[in-house]
C-alpha positions in Angstrom: 43.4 -166.5 81.8 44.0 -163.4 83.7 46.1 -162.0 81.0 43.3 -162.7 78.4 40.8 -160.8 80.6 43.1 -157.8 80.8 43.5 -157.8 77.0 39.8 -158.0 76.5 39.1 -155.1 78.9 41.7 -153.0 77.0 40.1 -153.7 73.7 36.7 -152.7 75.1 38.0 -149.5 76.6 39.7 -148.7 73.3 36.5 -149.3 71.4 34.6 -147.1 73.8 37.2 -144.3 73.5 37.1 -144.6 69.8 33.3 -144.4 69.7 33.4 -141.3 71.9 36.0 -139.7 69.6 33.9 -140.6 66.6 30.5 -139.5 67.8 31.2 -136.7 70.4 30.8 -133.3 68.8 33.1 -130.4 69.4 32.3 -126.7 69.3 34.9 -124.5 67.7 34.5 -120.6 67.5 36.4 -118.1 65.5 38.2 -115.4 67.5 37.6 -116.4 71.1 38.6 -112.9 72.2 37.4 -109.9 70.2 37.8 -106.1 70.6 35.4 -103.8 68.8 35.0 -100.0 68.9 32.0 -98.5 70.7 28.9 -97.8 68.7 30.1 -100.1 65.9 28.0 -103.0 64.8 28.8 -106.4 66.3 28.7 -109.4 64.0 29.3 -113.0 65.2 32.4 -114.3 63.5 31.0 -117.9 63.2 31.4 -121.3 64.8 31.3 -125.0 64.0 29.8 -127.9 65.9 30.4 -131.4 64.6 31.7 -134.9 65.4 33.8 -137.0 63.0 30.6 -138.3 61.5 27.9 -135.7 62.0 27.3 -131.9 61.9 25.6 -130.4 64.9 25.6 -126.8 63.9 21.8 -126.4 64.1 21.8 -127.7 67.7 24.0 -124.9 69.1 22.3 -122.1 71.1 24.0 -118.7 71.5 23.4 -117.0 74.7 24.6 -113.5 75.8 24.0 -109.9 74.6 26.6 -107.4 73.5 25.7 -103.7 74.0 28.0 -101.8 71.7 26.7 -98.5 73.0 28.4 -99.1 76.4 32.1 -99.8 77.1 32.6 -103.1 78.8 33.4 -106.8 78.5 30.7 -109.1 77.4 30.5 -113.0 77.3 28.8 -114.9 74.6 28.2 -118.6 75.2 27.8 -121.3 72.5 25.9 -124.3 74.1 24.8 -127.7 72.8 23.2 -130.5 74.8 24.8 -133.9 74.3 23.8 -137.1 76.1 23.8 -136.2 79.8 25.8 -133.0 79.7 26.0 -129.7 77.9 28.9 -128.7 75.7 29.9 -125.0 76.1 32.3 -122.6 74.5 32.7 -118.9 75.6 33.7 -115.9 73.4 34.9 -112.7 75.1 33.9 -109.4 73.4 35.6 -106.2 74.6 33.7 -103.0 73.7 36.1 -100.2 73.9 36.6 -96.5 72.9 39.6 -96.1 70.6 38.4 -93.0 68.8 39.9 -89.6 69.6 37.7 -86.6 70.5 37.4 -83.9 67.9 38.1 -80.2 68.8 36.5 -77.6 66.5 37.6 -74.0 66.9 35.2 -71.1 66.6 36.8 -68.5 64.3 39.8 -69.2 62.3 42.8 -71.4 63.1 45.0 -68.5 62.1 44.0 -65.1 63.5 45.4 -61.6 63.4 45.6 -59.7 66.6 46.4 -56.0 67.1 50.0 -55.5 68.3 50.2 -55.1 72.1 46.7 -56.7 72.6 45.7 -60.1 73.7 43.7 -62.5 71.7 40.1 -62.7 72.9 39.1 -66.4 72.9 36.4 -67.0 70.4 35.6 -70.4 71.8 35.6 -74.1 70.7 33.5 -77.2 70.9 34.5 -80.8 71.5 32.6 -83.8 70.1 33.3 -87.4 71.1 31.8 -90.7 70.0 31.1 -91.7 73.6 31.7 -88.9 76.1 28.8 -86.4 76.1 30.5 -83.1 77.2 34.2 -82.5 77.2 34.3 -78.8 76.7 35.2 -78.1 80.4 38.0 -80.7 80.2 39.9 -78.9 77.5 43.4 -77.8 78.6 44.3 -74.5 77.0 48.0 -73.6 76.8 49.0 -70.1 75.7 52.3 -69.7 74.1 53.8 -66.6 72.4 52.3 -67.1 69.0 50.1 -70.1 69.6 47.2 -71.4 71.6 47.2 -75.2 72.1 43.9 -76.9 72.9 44.2 -80.4 74.3 41.5 -82.8 75.6 41.4 -86.4 76.8 38.3 -88.6 77.0 37.6 -91.1 79.8 39.1 -93.9 77.7 42.4 -92.1 77.5 42.1 -91.0 73.9 43.9 -87.7 73.5 43.7 -85.0 70.8 44.9 -81.5 70.3 44.6 -78.6 67.9 46.6 -75.4 67.5 45.4 -71.8 66.8 48.2 -69.6 65.4 48.2 -65.9 66.5 49.7 -63.3 64.2 50.3 -59.9 65.8 49.8 -57.4 63.0 47.7 -54.4 62.0 47.2 -54.4 58.2 43.7 -52.9 58.2 43.2 -49.2 57.7 40.8 -47.1 59.7 37.2 -46.7 58.5 35.8 -43.2 57.9 32.0 -42.8 57.8 30.5 -39.6 56.4 27.3 -38.2 58.0 24.7 -36.5 55.8 24.5 -36.7 52.0 27.1 -37.6 49.5 26.9 -36.0 47.0 25.6 -32.9 48.8 24.0 -29.9 47.1 24.1 -26.3 48.3 22.9 -23.0 46.8 25.4 -20.5 45.5 26.4 -17.9 48.2 25.0 -20.1 51.0 27.2 -21.4 53.8 28.5 -25.0 53.6 27.9 -26.7 56.9 29.9 -29.9 57.6 27.3 -32.7 58.4 30.0 -34.6 60.2 32.1 -37.7 60.1 33.6 -40.4 62.3 36.8 -42.5 62.0 37.4 -45.7 63.9 40.2 -48.2 63.8 40.0 -51.9 64.7 43.2 -51.7 66.8 43.2 -48.1 68.0 39.5 -47.2 68.4 38.2 -43.7 67.8 40.4 -41.6 65.5 37.9 -39.0 64.6 40.0 -36.2 66.1 42.9 -37.2 63.8 41.0 -36.8 60.6 42.6 -34.3 58.2 40.2 -32.5 55.9 41.1 -30.8 52.6 38.4 -28.9 50.6 38.2 -26.8 47.5 34.6 -25.8 48.0 33.8 -22.3 46.8 30.2 -21.6 47.7 30.3 -18.4 45.7 30.9 -20.1 42.4 28.7 -22.8 40.9 30.4 -26.1 40.2 31.3 -29.5 41.6 33.8 -29.7 44.4 35.4 -32.3 46.6 36.1 -32.6 50.3 38.7 -35.2 51.2 38.8 -36.8 54.7 42.0 -38.6 55.5 43.3 -40.4 58.6 46.1 -42.8 59.4 46.8 -45.1 62.4 50.0 -45.3 64.4 51.5 -48.1 62.1 50.9 -46.1 58.9 47.7 -47.6 57.5 45.9 -44.7 55.7 42.3 -44.4 54.7 40.5 -41.6 52.9 37.0 -40.8 51.6 35.6 -38.0 49.5 32.4 -36.1 49.7 31.2 -34.4 46.5 29.6 -30.9 47.0 27.6 -29.4 44.2 27.1 -25.6 44.3 24.1 -24.7 42.2 22.2 -21.5 41.4 19.4 -20.7 43.8 16.2 -21.3 41.9 14.0 -18.4 41.1 11.0 -18.7 43.4 7.9 -19.6 41.4 4.8 -21.5 41.4 5.6 -24.1 38.8 5.4 -27.8 39.2 7.9 -29.5 41.5 8.1 -26.7 44.0 8.2 -27.7 47.6 6.6 -25.4 50.2 7.8 -26.4 53.7 5.2 -25.3 56.2 5.3 -25.5 60.0 2.2 -25.2 62.2 1.7 -24.5 65.9 4.9 -22.6 66.5 7.0 -20.9 67.6 8.7 -23.0 70.2 11.9 -22.3 72.1 13.3 -25.8 71.5 12.6 -26.4 67.9 11.9 -23.2 65.9 15.4 -21.6 66.4 17.1 -24.8 65.1 14.7 -25.1 62.2 15.6 -21.6 61.2 19.3 -22.4 61.5 18.9 -25.3 59.1 16.9 -23.3 56.6 19.5 -20.6 56.7 22.4 -23.0 56.1 20.5 -24.7 53.3 19.3 -21.5 51.7 15.7 -22.5 51.8 12.6 -20.4 52.6 9.6 -21.8 54.4 6.2 -20.8 55.8 5.3 -20.7 59.5 1.6 -20.8 60.4 1.9 -19.4 63.9 -0.1 -19.2 67.1 -0.2 -16.6 69.8 0.5 -18.8 72.7 3.3 -16.7 74.2 4.5 -13.2 73.5 7.9 -14.1 75.0 8.7 -15.9 71.7 7.9 -12.9 69.5 11.6 -12.6 68.8 11.3 -15.8 66.8 8.4 -14.4 64.7 10.6 -11.4 64.0 13.5 -13.6 63.0 11.3 -15.7 60.7 10.2 -12.5 58.9 13.7 -11.0 58.8 15.2 -14.1 57.3 12.7 -14.0 54.4 10.2 -16.6 55.5 6.5 -16.2 55.4 4.9 -15.7 58.8 1.3 -16.8 58.2 -1.7 -17.1 60.5 -2.9 -20.3 62.2 -4.8 -19.4 65.4 -4.3 -17.2 68.4 -5.6 -19.9 70.8 -5.8 -23.1 68.8 -8.8 -24.0 70.9 -11.3 -25.8 68.7 -14.1 -25.4 71.2 -13.7 -21.6 71.0 -12.8 -20.9 67.4 -15.4 -23.2 65.9 -18.3 -22.4 68.3 -19.3 -19.4 66.2 -18.1 -17.4 63.2 -17.7 -14.4 65.5 -15.3 -16.3 67.8 -13.3 -17.6 64.8 -12.7 -14.1 63.4 -12.0 -12.7 66.8 -9.3 -15.3 67.1 -8.0 -14.7 63.6 -7.7 -11.0 64.0 -6.0 -11.4 67.3 -3.2 -13.5 65.8 -3.0 -11.2 62.8 -2.4 -8.2 65.2 0.0 -10.3 67.2 2.1 -11.1 64.1 2.0 -7.4 62.9 3.2 -6.2 66.3 6.1 -8.7 66.2 7.1 -8.4 62.5 5.6 -5.2 61.2 3.9 -7.2 58.5 0.1 -7.6 58.1 -0.3 -11.2 57.0 -3.4 -12.4 55.1 -2.3 -16.0 54.5 -4.0 -18.4 56.9 -4.5 -22.1 57.7 -7.5 -23.3 59.6 -6.8 -25.2 62.8 -7.2 -28.9 61.7 -7.4 -27.7 58.0 -10.5 -26.7 56.1 -11.5 -30.4 55.9 -11.7 -30.9 59.7 -14.7 -32.6 61.1 -14.1 -31.7 64.8 -15.9 -28.4 64.1 -19.2 -30.3 63.7 -19.6 -30.8 67.4 -19.4 -27.1 68.0 -21.3 -25.6 65.0 -22.7 -27.6 62.1 -21.8 -26.2 58.7 -19.4 -23.6 60.1 -16.5 -24.6 57.8 -18.7 -24.1 54.7 -19.4 -20.6 55.9 -15.8 -19.8 57.0 -14.0 -21.0 53.8 -16.1 -18.5 51.8 -16.1 -15.7 54.3 -12.3 -15.6 54.9 -11.9 -15.1 51.1 -14.5 -12.3 51.2 -12.5 -10.6 54.0 -9.3 -10.7 51.9 -7.6 -13.8 53.4 -6.1 -16.7 51.5 -6.3 -20.1 53.1 -4.0 -23.0 52.5 -4.2 -26.7 53.4 -1.6 -29.3 52.4 -1.1 -32.2 50.1 2.0 -33.8 51.6 1.6 -34.8 55.3 4.6 -35.7 57.4 2.2 -37.0 60.0 4.6 -35.7 62.7 1.6 -34.8 64.9 0.1 -38.3 64.4 1.5 -41.7 63.8 5.0 -40.8 62.9 7.2 -41.4 65.9 10.7 -41.3 64.5 12.7 -39.0 62.2 12.9 -41.8 59.6 9.1 -42.0 59.5 8.7 -38.3 59.1 11.3 -38.3 56.3 9.7 -41.2 54.4 6.2 -39.7 54.8 7.4 -36.5 53.1 9.6 -37.8 50.3 7.0 -40.5 49.4 4.4 -37.8 49.0 6.4 -35.5 46.8 5.8 -35.3 43.0 7.2 -33.2 40.2 3.7 -33.0 38.7 2.2 -30.9 41.5 2.8 -28.0 43.8 4.0 -29.7 47.1 2.7 -28.1 50.2 4.2 -30.1 53.1 2.6 -30.1 56.5 5.0 -30.2 59.5 5.0 -28.8 63.0 7.5 -26.8 65.1 5.9 -27.3 68.5 8.0 -27.9 71.6 10.4 -30.9 71.5 9.3 -32.1 68.1 12.8 -33.4 67.5 11.7 -36.1 65.0 10.8 -33.3 62.5 13.9 -31.3 63.3 16.2 -34.3 62.8 14.5 -35.2 59.4 14.5 -31.6 58.0 17.9 -31.4 56.5 17.6 -34.8 54.9 14.3 -33.8 53.4 15.9 -30.7 52.0 18.8 -32.6 50.6 16.5 -35.1 49.0 14.6 -32.3 47.3 17.8 -30.6 46.0 19.3 -33.9 44.8 16.1 -34.8 42.9 15.4 -31.6 41.0 12.9 -29.9 43.3 13.0 -26.2 44.2 11.9 -24.7 47.5 9.8 -21.6 48.1 7.7 -19.9 50.8 4.0 -19.3 50.3 3.0 -15.9 49.1 -0.3 -14.3 48.0 0.5 -15.4 44.4 1.1 -19.1 45.3 -1.7 -21.3 43.9 -3.7 -22.5 46.9 -3.8 -26.1 47.9 -7.1 -26.9 49.5 -9.1 -29.8 50.8 -12.7 -30.6 50.4 -14.9 -29.1 53.1 -16.5 -31.7 55.3 -18.7 -29.6 57.5 
């Protein structure tokens, strides 16, 4: 009997175990341990949940987040309630950084460096898929002909890049010519070298080593060349050529396209002598409308006259409140500067320019209608007055030599007689520095230059008072 009971119990237990095996579900997951790279997208690899007789897939709940933007180990649980307990499976996801940083060199990976000099680091940048800034962690190793850049991120990923250094000098010096090229001078005038500079990438300033060869004959018309040549210490040679045209001096006349350079308010000790030097070197005559501010500068008036320029009359005082307060004051001032010029030059000049020009309106506040009277009366007294039709604006808005230059050349025309207004008052370096370029522009563009004489067609403004 006892034996039968034992057999019965065994059968029951077997049946129960069988039922458990048949009906109890099991959760299976693919890849229980997964490693993915940071910032990549995580995808669940899948799972199954079923017993021998039933599928429980829809009953499973997945719990746990994976932050792929941060390195770390994450747990994802697959859970399903069954009877009086919960079935659980756990997946481990390792988010790691397996990507190497990237080093980008500024400049070239192969650079040429002057012999005997050190390479000056151009810099580099490091980018990494996780670490924000690795620039200051770069190890820079300098070898004889190489620089090795190496960096390691916090995950231990290491990368390196090499810059090759070639010590050589294959580039010749550079010669820069100052002034015009081509350049035009008048026959029998002196050629004045405008200047040049020579620099070398490895050796610096080589200007003093420039060799010049020239076949310029300023006494014979023709086209000539000046060659500038320089070599560095390793034998790289550079040369440039300036073309010089020697042309006949134009016959002074009053035809179209003539440029009359005129200078008001001088003379001055700082500017007038240098203007005269340039005019002499360029073989150009000009007109100076002078004032009587200082007898100590009368030697400049004499020089202007002796060098063939026209010394014309502007004002003895250049005081608007005096000269335009009455016609008597104006003529007292005019005769005073006329006598001043005669004493300095021996020449009685009758060519004049009104202070402010004949179109000035400042005279209205001192004597209404005085310009209408004076413009007629000076002619009756044997004077010839000139205004201008090209304004350098060097006494106005022009603040640089480039502005003076552009104002003048933009106002020139071959279809008119060009009377250019400039000034040679003290420290007017912007006009001084623009003068030679203005003259060269005129020569190179078919203009001729002359000084104003009594036969020059007057250029006059409309009277506004």
